[in-house]
C-alpha positions in Angstrom: 4.9 11.2 -4.6 3.5 7.7 -4.3 0.3 7.3 -2.3 -1.8 4.5 -1.0 -5.2 5.3 0.5 -6.8 2.8 2.8 -10.4 2.8 3.9 -11.8 0.4 6.6 -15.4 1.1 7.6 -15.8 4.8 8.4 -12.0 5.3 8.9 -9.5 6.4 6.2 -5.7 6.6 6.1 -3.3 8.1 3.6 0.2 6.7 3.3 2.8 8.5 1.2 6.4 8.1 0.0 8.3 10.6 -2.0 9.7 9.4 -5.3 13.3 9.1 -4.1 12.3 7.0 -1.0 10.1 4.9 -3.2 12.9 4.2 -5.7 15.3 3.2 -2.9 12.8 1.0 -1.1 11.4 -0.8 -4.1 14.9 -1.4 -5.6 15.9 -3.1 -2.3 12.7 -5.1 -2.1 12.9 -6.4 -5.7 16.6 -7.3 -5.4 15.6 -10.0 -3.0 13.4 -11.6 -5.7 10.4 -12.1 -3.3 7.4 -14.2 -4.1 5.1 -11.3 -5.3 1.8 -12.9 -4.1 3.2 -13.6 -0.6 4.6 -10.0 -0.4 1.2 -8.7 -1.6 -0.5 -10.5 1.3 2.1 -9.3 3.8 1.9 -5.7 2.6 -1.9 -5.7 2.9 -1.7 -7.2 6.4 0.9 -4.5 7.3 -1.4 -1.7 6.1 -4.3 -3.2 8.1 -2.2 -3.6 11.2 -0.7 -0.1 11.1 -4.1 1.5 10.5 -5.1 0.1 13.9 -2.2 1.8 15.6 -2.1 5.4 17.0 0.7 7.5 15.5 2.5 7.7 18.9 2.5 3.9 19.1 4.5 3.5 15.9 8.2 2.8 16.3 11.0 2.8 13.7 10.4 -0.8 12.7 6.7 0.0 12.0 7.7 3.0 9.9 10.1 0.8 7.9 7.3 -1.8 7.4 5.0 0.9 6.3 7.5 2.2 3.7 8.0 -1.3 2.3 4.3 -2.0 2.2 3.4 1.3 0.5 6.2 1.0 -2.0 5.4 -2.6 -2.9 1.6 -2.1 -3.2 2.1 1.0 -5.4 4.6 -0.9 -7.5 2.6 -4.1 -7.7 -0.6 -2.5 -9.0 1.2 -0.1 -11.3 3.2 -2.9 -12.9 0.4 -5.6 -13.0 -0.4 -6.7 -16.5 -4.0 -7.0 -17.6 -7.0 -6.8 -15.3 -6.2 -5.0 -12.0 -3.6 -2.7 -13.5 -3.6 0.8 -12.1 -1.9 3.9 -13.3 -0.9 6.1 -10.4 -2.0 6.1 -6.8 -4.0 3.3 -5.3 -7.1 3.1 -3.1 -7.7 0.0 -0.9 -11.1 -0.5 0.6 -11.5 -3.2 3.2 -14.4 -5.5 2.5 -17.3 -5.2 5.0 -16.5 -8.7 6.3 -12.9 -7.7 7.0 -11.7 -10.4 4.6 -9.8 -8.9 1.7 -9.8 -5.5 0.0 -11.2 -3.9 -3.1 -8.5 -2.1 -5.1 -9.3 0.8 -7.4 -7.3 3.7 -8.9 -7.3 6.8 -6.8 -8.1 8.8 -10.0 -11.5 7.1 -10.0 -12.5 8.5 -6.6 -10.3 11.5 -5.9 -10.3 14.9 -7.6 -7.3 17.1 -7.8 
């Protein structure tokens, strides 16, 4: 299971993909050879936008966007070299000013 946690102010969300779905989605995304920095920005924006929606408002396109964003964010930080590399699940904490996020390993803040 691949998990991205997102916290904005007092609200928190948990986005999960099972390993098979992750493998399928990330393979498809990477085959297109995207600009990784652009896709990072788009994925963060997608997570922010989806967090503002009620579950009943989400349609199939939103669910696909969510799967792509979660798969890419998990992949990006787990394959990043050097500073910022994360092993395992990822926590995104929106900055107080709403501009940007702080990224930390879930293992730093969550206990099994």
